[in-house]
C-alpha positions in Angstrom: 34.1 -2.9 3.3 30.8 -4.8 3.3 31.1 -8.3 1.8 28.3 -10.5 0.4 27.0 -12.8 3.1 26.0 -15.8 1.0 27.0 -17.6 -2.2 29.1 -15.7 -4.7 26.5 -16.0 -7.4 24.1 -13.9 -5.2 26.5 -11.0 -5.1 24.6 -9.4 -7.9 20.9 -9.3 -6.9 18.1 -10.4 -9.1 16.9 -6.8 -9.0 20.1 -5.8 -10.6 19.6 -8.2 -13.5 15.9 -7.1 -13.9 16.9 -3.5 -13.9 19.4 -4.1 -16.7 16.8 -6.0 -18.7 14.2 -3.3 -18.2 16.6 -0.7 -19.4 17.7 -2.6 -22.5 21.3 -3.3 -21.5 21.6 -6.7 -23.2 25.4 -7.0 -22.8 25.0 -6.3 -19.0 22.2 -8.9 -18.8 24.4 -11.5 -20.5 27.4 -10.7 -18.2 25.2 -10.9 -15.1 23.8 -14.2 -16.3 27.3 -15.6 -16.5 28.3 -14.1 -13.2 25.4 -15.6 -11.4 25.3 -18.9 -13.4 21.7 -18.3 -14.2 21.7 -19.9 -17.6 22.0 -23.4 -16.1 19.6 -22.9 -13.2 15.9 -23.8 -13.0 15.1 -21.8 -9.8 14.2 -18.6 -11.6 10.4 -18.8 -11.4 10.1 -15.5 -9.5 12.8 -13.4 -11.3 10.3 -11.6 -13.7 13.1 -10.9 -16.1 11.0 -11.4 -19.3 8.4 -9.1 -17.7 11.0 -6.4 -17.0 12.4 -6.5 -20.5 8.9 -6.5 -22.0 7.9 -3.5 -19.9 10.9 -1.6 -21.3 10.0 -2.6 -24.8 13.4 -4.2 -25.5 12.8 -6.8 -28.1 16.4 -8.0 -28.4 16.6 -8.6 -24.6 13.3 -10.4 -24.7 14.5 -12.6 -27.5 17.8 -13.4 -25.7 16.0 -14.2 -22.5 13.5 -16.5 -24.2 16.4 -18.3 -25.9 18.8 -18.6 -23.0 16.8 -18.4 -19.7 15.1 -21.1 -17.8 12.7 -18.6 -16.4 9.1 -19.4 -17.3 7.6 -16.5 -19.2 4.7 -15.0 -17.2 1.5 -13.7 -18.8 2.3 -10.3 -17.4 5.2 -10.1 -19.8 2.9 -9.8 -22.8 0.6 -7.6 -20.7 3.4 -5.2 -19.9 4.4 -5.0 -23.6 0.8 -4.3 -24.6 0.3 -1.6 -22.0 3.6 0.0 -23.1 2.6 0.0 -26.8 5.4 -2.3 -27.9 3.7 -4.2 -30.6 6.8 -6.0 -31.9 7.4 -7.4 -28.4 3.8 -8.4 -28.2 3.9 -10.2 -31.5 7.2 -12.0 -30.6 5.8 -13.2 -27.3 2.6 -14.2 -29.0 4.4 -16.4 -31.6 6.1 -19.7 -31.1 9.9 -19.8 -30.5 11.4 -23.2 -31.0 14.9 -21.9 -29.9 13.6 -21.4 -26.3 15.7 -23.1 -23.8 12.7 -23.9 -21.6 10.2 -26.1 -23.3 7.2 -24.2 -22.0 8.6 -21.0 -23.5 8.5 -22.4 -27.0 4.7 -22.0 -27.2 2.8 -18.8 -27.6 3.0 -16.9 -24.3 0.0 -16.2 -22.1 -1.6 -12.9 -21.4 -4.5 -11.5 -19.3 -7.3 -8.9 -19.7 -4.8 -6.4 -18.4 -3.2 -6.3 -21.9 -6.3 -4.8 -23.7 -7.4 -2.9 -20.6 -4.1 -1.1 -20.5 -4.0 -0.5 -24.2 -7.5 1.1 -24.0 -6.4 3.2 -21.0 -3.5 4.6 -23.1 -5.6 5.1 -26.2 -3.6 2.6 -28.3 -6.3 1.5 -30.8 -3.9 -0.3 -33.0 -2.8 -2.5 -30.1 -6.4 -3.1 -29.1 -7.3 -4.2 -32.7 -4.3 -6.6 -32.8 -5.2 -8.1 -29.5 -8.8 -8.5 -30.5 -7.9 -10.2 -33.8 -5.1 -12.4 -32.4 -5.7 -13.1 -28.8 -8.6 -14.6 -26.8 -8.2 -13.0 -23.4 -10.3 -9.9 -24.3 -10.9 -7.2 -21.7 -13.2 -6.1 -18.9 -15.5 -3.1 -18.5 -12.4 -1.4 -17.2 -11.2 -1.0 -20.8 -14.1 1.4 -21.8 -14.1 3.0 -18.4 -10.5 4.0 -18.5 -10.6 5.0 -22.2 -13.5 7.3 -21.3 -11.6 8.7 -18.3 -8.6 9.5 -20.4 -10.5 11.1 -23.3 -10.0 8.4 -26.0 -13.3 8.7 -27.9 -12.1 6.6 -30.8 -11.3 3.7 -28.4 -14.6 4.1 -26.6 -16.4 3.9 -30.0 -14.5 0.9 -31.2 -15.0 -1.0 -28.0 -18.7 -0.2 -28.1 -18.9 -1.5 -31.7 -16.7 -4.5 -31.5 -16.6 -5.8 -27.9 -19.4 -6.9 -25.6 -17.9 -6.1 -22.2 -19.4 -2.6 -22.0 -18.7 -0.2 -19.2 -20.0 0.9 -15.9 -21.3 4.3 -14.6 -17.7 5.1 -13.9 -17.2 5.7 -17.6 -19.4 8.7 -17.8 -18.5 9.8 -14.3 -14.8 9.9 -15.1 -15.3 11.4 -18.6 -17.2 14.2 -16.9 -14.3 14.7 -14.4 -11.8 14.8 -17.3 -13.9 17.4 -19.2 -14.5 15.1 -22.1 -17.9 16.3 -23.3 -17.9 14.3 -26.5 -17.4 11.1 -24.6 -20.1 12.0 -22.1 -22.5 12.7 -25.0 -21.5 9.4 -26.8 -22.1 7.3 -23.7 -25.4 9.1 -23.1 -26.6 8.5 -26.7 -25.3 4.9 -27.2 -25.0 3.3 -23.8 -27.5 2.5 -21.0 -25.2 2.5 -18.0 -25.6 6.3 -17.3 -23.8 7.9 -14.4 -24.2 8.9 -10.8 -24.2 12.3 -9.1 -20.4 12.0 -9.0 -20.4 13.0 -12.7 -21.6 16.5 -11.9 -19.8 16.7 -8.6 -16.4 15.9 -10.2 -17.0 18.0 -13.3 -17.8 21.0 -11.0 -14.7 20.4 -8.8 -12.5 20.4 -11.9 -14.3 23.6 -13.2 -15.7 22.1 -16.3 -18.8 24.3 -16.5 -19.8 23.1 -20.0 -20.0 19.6 -18.7 -22.0 20.6 -15.6 -24.4 22.5 -17.8 -24.8 19.6 -20.2 -25.4 17.1 -17.4 -27.9 19.5 -15.9 -29.9 19.8 -19.1 -29.7 16.2 -20.2 -29.3 14.0 -17.2 -31.3 13.6 -14.0 -28.7 12.4 -11.4 -27.9 15.9 -10.2 -25.1 16.5 -7.7 -24.6 16.5 -4.0 -24.5 19.5 -1.6 -20.8 18.8 -1.1 -20.3 20.1 -4.7 -20.6 23.8 -3.9 -18.3 23.2 -0.8 -15.5 21.8 -3.0 -16.1 24.5 -5.7 -15.8 27.2 -3.1 -12.6 25.6 -1.7 -11.1 25.6 -5.2 -12.0 29.2 -5.9 -14.2 28.6 -9.0 -16.5 31.7 -8.7 -18.3 31.3 -12.0 -19.1 27.7 -11.3 -20.3 28.6 -7.8 -22.6 31.3 -9.2 -24.0 28.9 -11.8 -24.7 26.2 -9.2 -26.3 28.7 -6.9 -28.6 29.9 -9.7 -29.5 26.6 -11.3 -29.2 23.9 -8.7 -31.1 23.3 -5.4 -28.6 21.2 -3.5 -27.0 24.1 -1.8 -23.9 23.9 0.4 -22.9 23.8 4.1 -20.8 26.1 6.3 -17.8 24.2 5.0 -18.1 26.2 1.8 -17.3 29.6 3.3 -14.8 28.0 5.8 -12.8 26.5 3.0 -13.0 29.6 0.8 -11.6 31.7 3.6 -8.9 29.2 4.5 -7.7 29.2 0.9 -7.9 33.0 0.5 -10.8 33.2 -2.0 -12.3 36.5 -0.8 -14.5 36.8 -3.8 -16.1 33.5 -3.0 -16.5 34.4 0.7 -18.2 37.6 -0.3 -20.5 35.9 -2.8 -21.6 33.3 -0.2 -22.2 36.0 2.3 -24.4 38.0 0.0 -26.3 35.1 -1.5 -26.3 32.1 0.8 -27.7 31.6 4.3 -25.3 28.9 5.5 -22.6 31.2 6.9 -19.4 29.9 8.4 -17.8 29.0 11.7 -14.7 30.1 13.6 -12.8 27.8 11.2 -13.1 30.5 8.5 -11.0 33.1 10.3 -8.8 30.5 11.9 -7.9 29.1 8.5 -7.4 32.4 6.8 -5.0 33.5 9.6 -3.2 30.2 9.4 -2.6 30.7 5.6 -1.7 34.4 5.8 -4.8 35.7 4.1 -5.0 39.0 6.0 -7.5 40.6 3.7 -9.9 37.7 4.3 -9.3 37.9 8.1 -10.2 41.7 8.0 -13.3 41.2 5.9 -14.6 38.4 8.2 -14.0 40.6 11.2 -16.0 43.5 9.6 -18.8 41.6 8.1 -19.3 38.3 10.0 -19.9 37.6 13.7 -18.7 34.0 14.0 -15.4 35.3 15.5 -12.3 33.1 15.6 -10.6 31.0 18.2 -7.2 31.0 19.8 -6.1 28.8 17.0 -6.0 31.8 14.7 -3.1 33.4 16.5 -1.5 30.0 17.3 -1.5 29.0 13.6 -0.4 32.4 12.4 2.5 32.3 14.8 3.6 28.8 13.9 3.6 29.7 10.2 5.5 33.0 10.7 2.7 35.3 9.7 3.7 38.3 11.9 1.5 40.8 10.2 -1.6 38.7 10.7 -0.5 38.0 14.3 -0.1 41.7 15.0 -3.5 42.5 13.5 -5.3 39.8 15.5 -3.6 40.9 18.7 -4.6 44.5 18.1 -8.2 43.9 16.8 -9.4 40.7 18.3 -9.7 39.5 21.9 -9.5 35.7 21.6 -5.8 35.7 22.3 -3.6 32.7 21.9 -2.1 29.8 23.9 1.4 28.7 24.7 1.2 26.8 21.4 1.8 30.1 19.6 5.4 30.7 20.9 6.1 27.0 21.0 5.1 26.7 17.3 6.9 29.8 16.2 10.1 28.6 17.9 9.8 25.1 16.4 9.6 26.6 12.9 12.4 29.2 13.5 10.3 32.4 13.4 12.4 34.4 15.8 10.6 37.7 15.0 7.3 36.1 16.0 8.8 34.7 19.2 10.1 38.1 20.1 6.8 39.8 19.4 4.8 37.3 21.5 7.3 37.7 24.3 7.0 41.5 24.2 3.3 41.7 23.7 1.6 38.6 25.1 1.5 36.9 28.5 0.9 33.3 27.5 4.6 32.5 27.3 5.7 29.0 26.1 6.8 25.6 27.4 10.0 23.6 27.1 8.7 22.5 23.7 9.8 25.8 22.3 13.5 25.3 22.9 13.2 21.6 22.2 11.6 22.3 18.8 14.1 25.0 17.9 17.0 22.7 18.8 15.5 19.8 16.9 15.2 21.9 13.7 18.6 23.6 14.1 17.5 27.1 14.8 20.4 28.2 16.9 19.4 31.9 17.0 16.1 30.9 18.5 17.6 28.6 21.0 20.1 31.3 22.1 17.3 33.9 22.4 15.1 31.6 24.4 18.0 30.8 26.7 18.7 34.5 27.2 15.1 35.7 27.6 12.9 32.9 28.8 13.0 30.5 31.7 11.2 27.5 30.5 14.4 25.7 29.4 14.4 22.4 27.6 14.6 18.7 28.2 17.1 16.0 27.1 15.0 15.8 23.9 16.6 19.0 22.8 20.1 17.5 22.7 18.9 14.1 21.4 16.9 15.6 18.5 19.6 18.0 17.6 22.0 15.1 17.4 19.5 13.1 15.3 19.3 15.9 12.7 23.0 16.8 12.8 22.9 20.2 14.5 26.2 20.1 16.3 26.3 23.8 16.8 23.1 23.6 18.8 24.4 20.8 20.9 27.6 22.7 21.7 25.6 25.7 22.8 23.1 23.7 25.0 26.0 21.8 26.6 28.0 24.8 27.3 25.4 27.4 28.3 22.8 25.1 29.8 24.8 22.1 30.9 22.2 20.1 29.0 22.7 16.4 28.6 21.6 13.9 26.1 20.6 10.2 26.2 21.7 7.1 24.3 19.5 8.3 21.4 22.1 10.9 20.5 24.8 8.3 20.1 22.4 6.1 18.1 21.4 8.9 15.8 25.0 10.0 15.1 26.1 6.4 14.5 23.2 5.7 12.2 24.0 8.7 10.1 27.8 8.2 10.1 28.3 11.6 11.6 31.9 11.4 12.9 32.0 15.1 14.0 29.0 14.4 16.2 30.4 11.1 17.5 33.8 12.7 18.4 32.0 15.5 20.2 29.9 13.0 22.1 33.0 10.9 23.0 34.7 14.0 24.5 31.7 15.5 26.3 29.6 12.5 27.5 29.3 12.1 31.2 30.7 9.2 33.2 27.3 7.4 33.4 27.3 6.5 29.7 29.2 3.2 29.7 26.6 1.5 27.6 26.3 4.1 24.9 29.1 3.0 22.6 27.5 -0.4 22.4 24.2 1.1 21.4 26.0 3.2 18.8 27.7 0.1 17.5 24.4 -1.7 17.1 22.9 1.3 15.3 25.9 1.4 13.0 25.5 -2.2 12.1 21.7 -1.8 11.5 22.5 1.0 9.1 25.4 -0.5 7.3 27.8 2.0 8.8 30.8 -0.3 9.1 33.2 2.7 9.1 31.5 3.9 12.3 31.9 0.4 13.8 35.6 0.6 13.1 35.8 4.1 14.8 34.0 2.8 17.9 36.3 -0.2 18.1 39.3 2.0 17.8 38.3 4.4 20.5 36.6 2.1 23.0 37.9 -1.5 22.5 40.6 -1.1 25.2 38.0 -0.3 27.8 35.3 -2.2 29.5 33.0 0.4 27.9 32.7 -1.7 24.8 31.9 -5.4 24.8 33.3 -6.4 21.4 31.6 -9.8 21.5 28.2 -8.1 21.3 29.1 -6.1 18.3 30.8 -8.9 16.4 27.9 -11.2 17.1 25.5 -8.5 15.9 27.6 -7.9 12.8 27.6 -11.6 11.9 23.9 -11.9 12.5 23.4 -8.9 10.1 25.5 -10.7 7.5 28.5 -8.3 7.6 32.2 -8.8 8.1 34.6 -6.1 9.1 
């Protein structure tokens, strides 16, 4: 059992008290205060308990803390309550409270511009009005910016009429991104900040055609040539067609590359028929990687950019056997050893078998290493029976790290594979007794230091039960220096 390493009143962390406050558990807060002796201590400046209770909107907890705690109330407490829309908590913190135990908490609590900014972001106009009438902190241009971003037209209007902070170009930019045409129009008609080309860029990416058209007709900022690229990537055909017909910025080869990679054949076909930019080998490579065989076939028939070996490599790694077979039969770029390595690493035995039977590139030891690491025993067995590349000690170590004891047993029995101290460390850190017992029974004689490493890993991961197991099985031997482990445990603050 782990015991607290310092004073008894620290057994329950301040985070525990704060969590109880934020969740409104007043009785728990009161009990924890008593258990920790917090009511009579003045070292609570960084506990943030009022802030936690205010963030949760729990007025009774806030009242109790203000009355009984010696923690100074931070301005963020009122900020948090305002952002959360808890007007009663805001009003209470704003008012004086003569019953407060700490003298500074008897006065009206402070706040920052974050209060009104947050209320504006959330569209809480009533809170904004109250803060405007009763507080002096005000807000920043972030208030109108964020209200515009989130579609709160009433807040934008009110801030425009009653506050002087204004906004920045981000207001119209983000309103456009959010599809809030009325806010875009209001800002255009009543404000002077305007926008940047990001307004049309972002609206186009989010497929807000009505916003794009309005900006095109009423603003002069335009967009960037990256806009069509992103629209093509996202598959917005109507938007792409409109931009092509009405704007002059154009696109780059990234447009068709991205459309192909994401399987948007209609976009690929439109760009091919109407735009001169074309694509690169990345188009077919990406389509193959993501299993878009129809796109791969179309590019093969209508474009001449070809693909690279990465097409088969990626298709193999992702288990896309049909794409792999088609590329093998219809293209001549081939693949690399990464194809079988990747397929084995991801457990695609059918792909591994196809490559073995139909290709000559083979694989490397990374194939079996990866299959072992990820627990694909069938793949490991097949590679052992049919390939000669073998594996390294990483296979056993990584299988141990991920708890694949069946793989370790096979490698040890069939390949006489060995592991390193990393296997012990991993098993101890996870508390995997089955793995530890197997390692104890099957480790070679040159592993005298391993149990010590395992003990240190157990201590670092609070696995005291593993430390007990190690002491039980190795303490009578010179294999385990108990002083090392006890010193490490004490340093880590644990007793056994």
